[in-house]
C-alpha positions in Angstrom: 118.9 51.9 16.1 122.6 52.3 16.8 124.5 49.0 16.6 121.7 47.2 14.8 122.4 45.6 11.4 120.4 46.6 8.4 119.0 43.1 8.0 117.7 43.1 11.6 116.1 46.4 11.0 114.2 45.0 8.0 112.5 42.2 10.1 108.9 42.9 11.3 108.7 43.9 14.9 107.0 41.4 17.3 103.7 42.6 18.7 103.9 42.7 22.4 101.3 40.5 24.2 98.8 42.4 26.2 99.3 42.2 29.9 96.5 41.6 32.3 95.4 44.5 34.4 97.7 45.0 37.4 100.8 44.0 35.5 100.5 40.2 35.8 101.0 37.5 33.2 99.6 38.1 29.7 95.9 37.1 29.3 95.5 33.7 27.4 93.8 33.9 24.0 90.1 33.2 24.0 89.2 29.8 22.5 86.4 29.4 20.0 83.9 26.7 21.1 81.7 26.5 17.9 84.0 23.9 16.1 83.1 21.5 19.0 79.6 22.5 19.7 78.4 22.5 16.0 79.2 18.9 15.2 77.6 17.8 18.5 74.4 19.7 17.6 74.4 18.2 14.1 74.7 14.7 15.5 71.9 15.3 18.1 69.7 16.8 15.3 70.3 13.8 13.0 69.6 11.3 15.8 66.4 13.1 16.7 65.4 13.2 13.1 66.1 9.5 12.7 64.1 8.6 15.7 61.2 10.6 14.4 61.5 8.9 11.0 61.6 5.4 12.5 58.5 6.0 14.6 56.7 7.5 11.7 57.7 4.6 9.5 56.6 2.2 12.3 53.2 3.9 12.4 52.8 3.7 8.6 53.8 0.0 8.7 51.3 -0.8 11.4 48.5 0.9 9.5 49.5 -0.8 6.2 49.6 -4.2 7.9 46.1 -3.6 9.4 44.8 -2.5 6.0 46.3 -5.6 4.3 44.8 -7.9 6.9 41.4 -6.3 6.2 41.7 -6.6 2.5 42.7 -10.3 2.8 39.8 -10.9 5.2 37.4 -9.5 2.6 38.9 -11.9 0.0 38.3 -14.9 2.3 41.7 -15.2 3.9 41.6 -14.4 7.6 44.9 -13.9 9.5 45.2 -13.5 13.3 47.9 -13.2 16.0 47.7 -14.2 19.6 50.0 -11.2 20.3 51.8 -8.8 18.1 54.4 -5.9 18.4 56.6 -3.7 16.3 60.3 -3.3 17.1 63.7 -3.4 15.5 64.8 0.2 16.3 67.0 1.8 15.0 67.7 0.2 11.6 64.9 -2.3 11.1 61.2 -2.5 11.2 60.2 -5.8 12.7 56.6 -7.1 13.1 56.4 -10.0 15.6 53.4 -12.2 15.7 53.0 -15.2 18.0 50.4 -18.0 17.8 49.7 -17.3 14.1 46.5 -18.6 12.5 45.2 -18.3 9.0 41.8 -19.4 7.7 41.8 -19.8 3.9 38.2 -19.8 3.0 38.8 -18.8 -0.6 40.4 -22.2 -1.5 38.6 -25.5 -2.1 38.5 -27.2 0.3 38.9 -24.5 2.9 42.0 -24.8 5.1 43.2 -23.6 8.5 47.0 -23.1 9.0 48.6 -22.5 12.4 52.2 -21.6 13.2 54.2 -21.0 16.4 55.5 -17.5 15.5 56.3 -15.2 12.5 58.6 -12.2 12.4 58.4 -9.9 9.4 61.3 -7.5 9.1 62.5 -4.8 6.6 65.6 -2.6 6.7 64.8 1.1 7.0 67.3 1.8 4.2 66.0 -1.1 2.0 62.2 -1.1 2.4 61.5 -3.1 -0.8 62.9 -6.3 0.8 60.6 -8.0 3.3 62.0 -11.1 5.2 59.9 -13.4 7.4 61.3 -15.8 9.9 58.8 -18.6 10.6 59.1 -20.8 13.7 57.8 -24.4 13.5 55.7 -26.4 13.9 53.2 -25.5 11.2 50.0 -27.5 10.9 47.3 -27.6 8.1 43.8 -28.9 8.6 40.2 -28.6 7.3 38.1 -26.3 9.5 36.9 -28.1 12.6 38.9 -31.2 11.7 42.1 -32.8 13.2 45.5 -31.9 11.7 46.1 -33.3 8.2 49.7 -32.2 7.6 52.4 -31.1 10.0 55.7 -29.5 9.1 58.8 -28.9 11.3 62.2 -27.3 10.5 65.2 -25.9 12.4 65.1 -22.6 10.5 62.6 -21.2 8.0 62.8 -18.0 6.1 60.6 -16.3 3.5 61.5 -13.2 1.5 59.7 -10.9 -0.9 61.3 -8.3 -3.1 59.3 -5.3 -4.4 56.3 -3.5 -3.2 52.7 -4.8 -3.6 51.2 -5.2 -6.1 54.4 -5.0 -8.2 56.4 -7.8 -6.6 59.7 -8.8 -8.3 60.8 -12.0 -6.6 60.1 -14.3 -3.7 61.9 -17.2 -2.0 61.5 -19.7 0.8 64.4 -21.6 2.4 64.2 -24.3 5.2 66.9 -26.1 7.1 66.1 -29.7 8.2 62.5 -29.6 6.9 60.2 -32.5 7.7 56.7 -32.8 6.3 54.2 -35.5 7.6 50.8 -36.5 6.6 48.7 -37.2 9.8 46.0 -39.8 9.6 44.1 -41.0 12.7 46.9 -39.5 14.9 49.6 -41.5 13.0 52.2 -39.5 11.0 53.7 -40.7 7.7 56.7 -38.9 6.4 56.1 -37.3 3.0 59.3 -35.2 2.6 62.6 -34.7 4.6 65.8 -33.0 3.7 68.9 -31.3 5.1 68.0 -28.2 3.2 65.3 -27.1 0.7 64.6 -23.9 -1.0 62.3 -22.4 -3.6 63.1 -19.2 -5.5 60.8 -17.4 -8.0 61.4 -14.2 -9.9 59.7 -12.3 -12.7 61.9 -12.3 -15.8 59.4 -10.9 -18.3 56.2 -8.9 -18.1 55.0 -7.7 -14.7 53.1 -9.1 -11.8 49.9 -7.7 -13.2 50.5 -8.2 -16.9 51.5 -11.6 -18.4 54.4 -12.4 -16.0 57.1 -14.8 -17.1 58.3 -16.6 -14.0 61.7 -18.3 -13.4 61.2 -20.9 -10.6 64.1 -22.7 -9.0 63.8 -25.7 -6.6 66.9 -26.9 -4.8 67.2 -29.6 -2.1 70.0 -31.5 -0.3 69.7 -35.1 1.1 66.0 -35.1 0.4 63.7 -38.2 0.6 60.1 -38.5 -0.6 59.3 -42.3 -0.5 55.6 -41.8 -0.8 56.0 -39.7 -4.0 58.0 -42.3 -5.8 60.1 -45.3 -4.7 63.1 -43.9 -6.6 63.1 -41.0 -4.1 63.4 -43.2 -1.1 67.3 -42.7 -1.1 68.8 -39.3 -0.1 68.8 -37.1 -3.3 70.6 -33.9 -4.2 68.4 -32.0 -6.7 68.0 -28.8 -8.6 65.2 -28.0 -11.0 65.0 -24.7 -12.9 61.9 -24.0 -14.9 60.5 -20.9 -16.7 56.7 -20.6 -16.8 55.0 -18.8 -19.8 51.3 -18.0 -20.1 50.1 -16.8 -16.7 47.8 -13.8 -16.9 48.8 -12.2 -13.6 49.8 -13.0 -10.1 46.6 -12.1 -8.3 45.6 -14.7 -5.7 43.7 -17.6 -7.5 43.7 -21.4 -7.4 46.5 -23.1 -9.3 44.1 -25.0 -11.6 42.9 -21.6 -12.8 46.5 -20.5 -13.5 47.2 -23.6 -15.6 44.0 -23.2 -17.5 45.2 -19.6 -18.3 48.5 -21.1 -19.5 46.7 -23.5 -21.8 44.4 -20.8 -23.2 47.4 -18.5 -23.8 49.4 -21.2 -25.5 52.0 -21.1 -22.7 54.6 -23.6 -21.8 56.9 -24.8 -19.1 60.6 -24.7 -20.2 62.8 -26.9 -18.1 66.2 -25.2 -18.4 68.0 -27.3 -15.8 67.2 -30.7 -14.2 69.7 -32.5 -12.0 69.0 -35.3 -9.6 71.9 -37.1 -7.9 72.1 -40.1 -5.6 75.1 -42.0 -4.3 75.0 -44.4 -7.3 73.2 -42.5 -10.1 72.9 -39.0 -11.7 70.1 -37.7 -14.0 70.4 -34.4 -15.9 68.1 -33.0 -18.5 66.3 -30.1 -20.3 63.1 -29.9 -22.3 59.7 -28.3 -22.7 56.2 -29.2 -21.5 52.8 -27.9 -22.4 49.3 -28.3 -20.9 46.7 -29.8 -23.2 42.9 -29.2 -23.2 42.4 -32.0 -20.7 44.7 -30.2 -18.2 47.4 -32.9 -18.7 51.1 -32.5 -19.6 52.5 -33.1 -23.1 56.1 -32.7 -24.1 59.6 -34.1 -24.0 62.6 -33.8 -21.7 65.9 -35.1 -22.9 67.6 -36.8 -19.9 71.1 -38.2 -19.6 71.4 -40.9 -17.0 74.6 -42.1 -15.3 74.0 -45.4 -13.5 71.1 -46.6 -15.5 71.4 -50.1 -14.0 70.9 -48.6 -10.6 67.9 -46.4 -11.6 65.7 -48.9 -13.5 65.2 -51.2 -10.4 64.0 -48.2 -8.5 61.3 -47.3 -11.1 59.0 -50.0 -9.9 59.1 -52.4 -12.8 57.8 -55.1 -10.6 54.6 -53.2 -10.2 54.0 -53.2 -13.9 54.8 -56.9 -14.1 52.4 -57.7 -11.2 49.6 -55.7 -12.8 50.0 -57.5 -16.1 50.0 -60.9 -14.5 46.9 -60.0 -12.4 45.1 -58.8 -15.5 46.0 -62.1 -17.3 44.5 -64.0 -14.4 41.2 -62.0 -14.7 41.9 -59.7 -11.8 41.7 -55.9 -11.6 45.4 -55.3 -12.3 46.7 -55.1 -8.7 50.4 -55.4 -8.6 50.7 -57.2 -5.3 48.1 -59.8 -6.3 49.9 -60.5 -9.6 53.3 -61.0 -7.8 51.6 -63.2 -5.2 50.2 -65.4 -8.0 53.7 -65.9 -9.4 55.0 -66.9 -5.9 52.1 -69.3 -5.5 52.9 -70.8 -8.9 56.6 -71.3 -7.9 58.4 -69.8 -4.9 61.0 -67.3 -6.0 59.5 -67.0 -9.5 58.5 -63.3 -9.0 62.1 -62.4 -8.1 63.4 -64.2 -11.2 60.9 -62.5 -13.5 61.6 -59.1 -11.9 65.3 -59.4 -12.3 65.0 -60.7 -15.9 62.7 -57.8 -16.8 65.0 -55.2 -15.3 68.0 -56.7 -17.2 66.1 -56.7 -20.4 64.9 -53.1 -20.0 68.4 -51.9 -19.1 69.8 -53.6 -22.2 67.1 -52.2 -24.5 67.5 -48.6 -23.1 71.3 -48.8 -23.6 70.8 -49.8 -27.2 68.1 -47.2 -27.7 69.9 -44.2 -26.2 73.0 -42.2 -27.2 76.2 -42.6 -25.2 77.4 -39.5 -23.3 79.0 -38.4 -20.0 78.0 -36.8 -16.8 80.8 -35.6 -14.5 83.2 -37.8 -16.5 81.0 -40.8 -15.8 79.5 -42.9 -18.7 75.9 -42.1 -19.3 73.1 -42.6 -21.8 70.9 -40.0 -23.4 67.2 -40.9 -23.5 63.8 -39.3 -24.1 61.5 -38.7 -21.1 58.1 -38.5 -22.8 54.9 -36.9 -21.5 51.8 -37.8 -23.5 48.4 -36.7 -22.1 49.8 -37.1 -18.6 51.4 -40.5 -19.1 55.1 -40.5 -18.5 57.6 -43.0 -20.0 61.4 -43.3 -20.2 61.9 -44.5 -23.8 59.5 -47.4 -24.0 59.3 -47.9 -20.2 56.1 -46.5 -18.7 56.8 -44.8 -15.4 53.3 -43.5 -14.3 50.9 -40.7 -14.8 50.8 -37.1 -13.7 47.4 -36.0 -12.5 45.5 -33.3 -14.5 46.5 -29.7 -13.6 43.0 -28.5 -14.0 
């Protein structure tokens, strides 16, 4: 065009915008809506699919639970709920059971167990982990009899990893547990703690073929005065043991399992033992076996810090009392023997007890090897198990009942 530079002539010409009919403003460009609608449709489809999957999984879980209850009932273990429901949508499957009852007719003697409520839950994206929240109280009794044991806690949880029958691990944890023996309506505390837990996992074999089980018990501020006087003071503890020789993990009485262990030449390997009180610490490792009589044999090497605090708690006065009573022609009752010393001379039983404790502590210190625990002086000693009889060095501590 005249007057236009060559450079301007080389530029592309702009395309004129189409005007609306009638000569008005240009018509706006038509917007595409599929970039907005398609994601919304995908989200709706996924949500609908997830809802369908959850309800399908809930139906399967309900049928599997009913089938499991029927199988257990056929095996002599009858479970029932006062009311039950399935919930947890959208990410969990939760089976709620209130007023729980279990009749264990397959054990001897038969037992009935009642609990306030149980909730079984599994994540939809992690179905091999089942977690159960248990509400206390829990009671145990013989059928038709009053309650024999009662347990309470502030929080109780059980978990199982793996799918039946190939279970991989299980655990139980309780906060502020309290276990009582109930006799004639009166309760006697058997065990209390701030926290207690038990963990078990298969570290060799499988649930159905010679499983090797690693079991860990851990507790904090625990007391069990009826189990042993040394456990009357709050105790922190951790015991890790590996069990070899079990045939499988199908439901069966524990005496049968320990007989299987003996027949298979199995053992119990204590890989870690630690008990700590405010004034003493005990650590140790060792191996135990089950003999033909169902009793424990073996040796645990223990290191003790605060031996002078531990020995008086081991009940030496009971041994002295029994010996004195036997010398007097009695049946070996500890209290009768100590009473005889008191009758002979007031205060004599205390003098004999203190002298015996001092002599035992001195002999054990000479017998053991010096070592350290947490930078505290300690002595290393053998804890012997011989046909169920337990002794620390030359000091008899008691007897473990037969395991079968």
